[in-house]
Legacy VTK file of the C-alpha trace (Angstrom):
# vtk DataFile Version 3.0
C-alpha trace
ASCII
DATASET POLYDATA
POINTS 282 float
70.296 91.023 86.279
67.650 93.213 87.945
66.949 90.488 90.505
69.624 87.800 90.138
69.559 84.434 91.827
71.962 84.249 94.774
73.150 81.629 97.229
72.473 82.158 100.917
73.067 79.477 103.511
72.257 76.470 101.369
69.588 77.906 99.068
69.414 79.537 95.651
66.943 82.405 96.007
66.163 85.752 94.337
68.410 88.569 95.542
65.336 90.491 96.716
64.548 87.639 99.125
68.080 87.347 100.543
68.278 88.652 104.108
70.861 88.431 106.874
70.638 89.399 110.529
71.972 92.769 111.668
73.903 90.722 114.229
75.870 88.902 111.520
79.540 89.369 112.384
80.323 90.194 108.780
78.054 93.229 109.117
79.224 94.198 112.605
82.968 93.500 112.393
83.864 92.642 108.810
84.556 89.215 110.325
84.709 87.177 107.149
86.555 86.372 103.935
85.658 86.307 100.247
86.727 85.260 96.765
85.968 86.518 93.247
86.469 84.104 90.349
86.299 85.273 86.712
84.441 82.985 84.308
85.079 83.015 80.548
82.753 81.117 78.171
81.384 79.204 81.150
84.832 78.146 82.411
86.173 79.451 85.747
89.724 80.808 85.526
92.077 79.086 88.005
89.296 77.957 90.313
91.609 75.582 92.196
93.940 78.445 93.145
90.998 80.589 94.267
89.712 77.761 96.449
93.194 77.221 97.880
93.277 80.876 98.906
89.752 80.733 100.318
90.739 77.773 102.464
93.885 79.585 103.664
91.919 82.721 104.540
89.300 80.758 106.478
92.018 78.930 108.395
93.862 82.177 109.171
90.831 83.707 110.896
89.704 80.375 112.366
86.360 79.966 110.644
85.575 76.304 110.073
85.310 75.677 106.343
81.572 75.091 105.774
82.020 73.019 102.589
84.270 70.352 101.143
86.323 71.155 98.036
83.815 69.239 95.894
80.922 71.189 97.429
82.665 74.498 96.724
83.279 73.474 93.129
79.615 72.508 92.752
78.496 75.814 94.293
80.630 77.849 91.903
79.169 75.883 88.992
75.594 76.433 90.196
76.146 80.160 90.683
77.882 80.495 87.321
74.892 78.857 85.640
72.628 81.656 86.951
74.436 84.299 84.865
74.219 84.301 81.081
76.679 87.179 80.608
80.097 86.334 79.186
82.425 86.986 80.852
81.075 87.055 84.386
82.420 86.614 87.888
81.319 84.548 90.856
81.616 86.172 94.275
81.424 84.150 97.486
81.645 85.398 101.055
81.866 83.499 104.331
81.367 85.259 107.659
81.635 83.853 111.170
77.857 83.968 111.470
75.190 85.494 113.683
75.773 86.055 117.411
75.327 88.722 120.116
77.854 91.494 119.568
81.145 90.787 121.315
84.690 90.850 119.998
85.687 87.284 120.910
84.616 84.326 118.794
81.157 82.979 119.624
80.729 79.254 120.121
78.326 76.985 118.264
77.603 79.481 115.482
77.198 78.408 111.846
79.036 80.518 109.244
76.992 82.651 106.858
77.696 81.746 103.215
76.651 84.134 100.450
77.315 83.927 96.711
76.342 85.770 93.535
77.315 85.741 89.848
77.393 89.064 87.997
78.599 90.323 84.593
82.334 91.068 84.486
83.276 94.408 82.979
86.816 94.196 81.631
89.009 97.225 80.811
88.035 98.889 77.545
90.300 99.105 74.516
91.352 102.648 75.439
92.811 101.474 78.752
94.433 98.408 77.229
96.016 100.224 74.293
96.950 103.506 75.957
97.383 102.564 79.613
96.103 104.128 82.813
97.249 106.542 85.482
98.058 105.941 89.150
98.941 107.932 92.236
100.979 106.905 95.270
100.274 106.821 98.992
101.667 105.452 102.218
100.306 101.984 103.024
98.474 102.413 106.351
96.615 99.110 106.436
96.991 96.274 108.902
99.748 93.674 108.581
97.617 90.673 107.628
97.027 91.715 104.034
97.499 88.114 102.849
94.045 87.304 104.259
91.317 88.072 101.736
89.210 89.712 104.387
85.913 91.518 103.925
87.388 94.255 106.175
88.366 96.466 103.242
88.097 100.015 104.569
91.790 100.731 103.950
91.439 99.544 100.357
88.216 101.510 99.908
89.930 104.725 101.033
92.821 104.168 98.624
90.454 103.364 95.750
88.630 106.606 96.465
91.970 108.459 96.644
92.634 107.277 93.083
89.128 108.283 92.000
89.609 111.728 93.566
92.681 112.140 91.329
90.867 110.766 88.259
93.228 107.811 87.828
92.856 104.028 87.891
94.785 103.045 91.023
96.679 104.053 94.148
100.069 102.353 94.468
101.132 102.002 98.090
104.483 101.946 99.871
105.314 100.732 103.361
108.593 101.887 104.932
109.987 102.847 101.530
109.076 99.593 99.780
106.327 98.717 97.311
103.409 96.753 98.752
100.407 96.769 96.388
97.679 98.961 94.940
94.207 99.422 96.403
92.884 96.331 94.608
95.759 95.163 92.392
99.174 93.590 92.536
101.932 95.791 91.078
104.780 94.763 88.768
107.919 96.748 87.976
109.891 96.354 84.730
113.428 97.655 84.275
115.778 96.707 81.476
113.371 94.036 80.264
113.312 92.281 83.672
110.278 92.166 85.963
110.114 92.475 89.751
107.325 92.226 92.312
107.146 92.239 96.128
107.421 88.935 97.960
104.253 87.003 98.668
104.017 87.533 102.410
101.696 89.154 104.950
102.152 92.651 103.472
100.272 91.934 100.253
97.312 89.918 99.119
98.658 87.333 96.714
96.374 87.868 93.774
95.687 84.777 91.680
97.125 86.775 88.792
100.439 86.821 90.683
100.940 83.152 89.873
99.513 83.655 86.401
101.949 86.445 85.507
104.903 84.578 86.981
104.009 81.618 84.739
103.409 83.796 81.685
106.698 85.666 82.182
108.530 82.358 82.113
106.683 81.344 78.924
107.539 84.687 77.307
111.204 84.504 78.293
110.927 87.474 80.663
113.158 87.210 83.725
111.060 87.606 86.878
112.291 88.066 90.431
110.216 88.125 93.600
111.985 90.486 96.033
111.702 93.752 97.974
111.122 96.605 95.519
112.062 100.113 96.602
109.996 103.219 95.968
112.884 104.597 93.917
112.750 101.547 91.635
109.040 102.060 91.101
109.503 105.712 90.225
112.324 104.976 87.771
110.667 101.961 86.133
110.570 101.471 82.370
107.104 99.939 82.759
104.599 99.447 85.573
101.807 96.881 85.440
98.798 96.221 87.644
96.841 92.972 87.737
93.595 91.747 89.268
90.642 89.528 88.392
88.666 92.459 86.996
91.575 94.424 85.447
93.443 91.395 84.080
96.709 93.133 83.049
96.995 96.892 82.593
99.946 99.210 81.959
100.380 102.222 84.254
101.695 105.028 82.040
101.597 107.933 84.498
102.489 107.964 88.197
101.650 111.039 90.256
101.197 112.905 86.988
104.622 111.980 85.588
105.176 109.572 82.681
106.316 106.029 83.368
109.082 105.266 80.864
108.051 106.878 77.596
104.462 107.250 78.784
103.111 104.392 76.684
102.408 100.695 77.306
105.689 98.879 76.734
106.813 95.614 75.166
106.668 93.561 78.372
103.072 94.625 78.942
102.126 93.775 75.364
103.732 90.339 75.594
102.087 89.502 78.920
98.697 90.875 77.908
98.706 88.761 74.751
99.803 85.695 76.732
97.010 86.301 79.268
94.414 86.365 76.503
95.824 83.090 75.155
95.570 81.559 78.637
91.887 82.520 78.704
91.323 81.047 75.261
92.994 77.816 76.387
90.128 77.230 78.838
LINES 1 283
282 0 1 2 3 4 5 6 7 8 9 10 11 12 13 14 15 16 17 18 19 20 21 22 23 24 25 26 27 28 29 30 31 32 33 34 35 36 37 38 39 40 41 42 43 44 45 46 47 48 49 50 51 52 53 54 55 56 57 58 59 60 61 62 63 64 65 66 67 68 69 70 71 72 73 74 75 76 77 78 79 80 81 82 83 84 85 86 87 88 89 90 91 92 93 94 95 96 97 98 99 100 101 102 103 104 105 106 107 108 109 110 111 112 113 114 115 116 117 118 119 120 121 122 123 124 125 126 127 128 129 130 131 132 133 134 135 136 137 138 139 140 141 142 143 144 145 146 147 148 149 150 151 152 153 154 155 156 157 158 159 160 161 162 163 164 165 166 167 168 169 170 171 172 173 174 175 176 177 178 179 180 181 182 183 184 185 186 187 188 189 190 191 192 193 194 195 196 197 198 199 200 201 202 203 204 205 206 207 208 209 210 211 212 213 214 215 216 217 218 219 220 221 222 223 224 225 226 227 228 229 230 231 232 233 234 235 236 237 238 239 240 241 242 243 244 245 246 247 248 249 250 251 252 253 254 255 256 257 258 259 260 261 262 263 264 265 266 267 268 269 270 271 272 273 274 275 276 277 278 279 280 281
């Protein structure tokens, strides 16, 4: 992986040869969207849902989709074939393209399309078996979090806030209600029931959101999508975080205090096992 093969504007080329203009709007404005798809044993996990979200994000910021669904599927397959690591992930990014710097949309500009496949590092056994820590912070990001935008400075700052406190994640609240973590969806368990914030503009609907909702139903765990207060988060029996790279993890400390009994709980263990079965079913 010292010099992987990447996709740039219709070509597979060595990463060292991949160049974009300094006037690319992704570089200047973060004017673009992206997706990250995990691949297990050569099989992409929920590719259709990732492509649905990519199409929604492109439409939201009014970038014309450069490829058909079949072309996207073929591109993901070609990129996946460049990486022998198992598991790995395929990252694709679409920006509005190259144009003189101005805030309004340029006309007649072709989008820039970039893609790369890289090894996927999953949480180690220590994190899975013993859980991770998190801190909390006010959610100060914009109100279009449902767009998977490359403009991630707010998320970067919250990820660094977690790193500064030597924990896995920063869980955010807006106006007293749970939104999401810096790069994860958050799930609250109380009395054996699971809750998560509604899928609206205040959170990015992770693909694992649909996965966990499905797995909860299979495991007989009651799940409700609704506003979740900060007080409910702080008094939870269990807290979970999910993302493509984290899969499912239990948060066992929040702001230095134990969550529940300070250990991964039964709902986590059931959902983690079900997630691994879903991967095997590929």
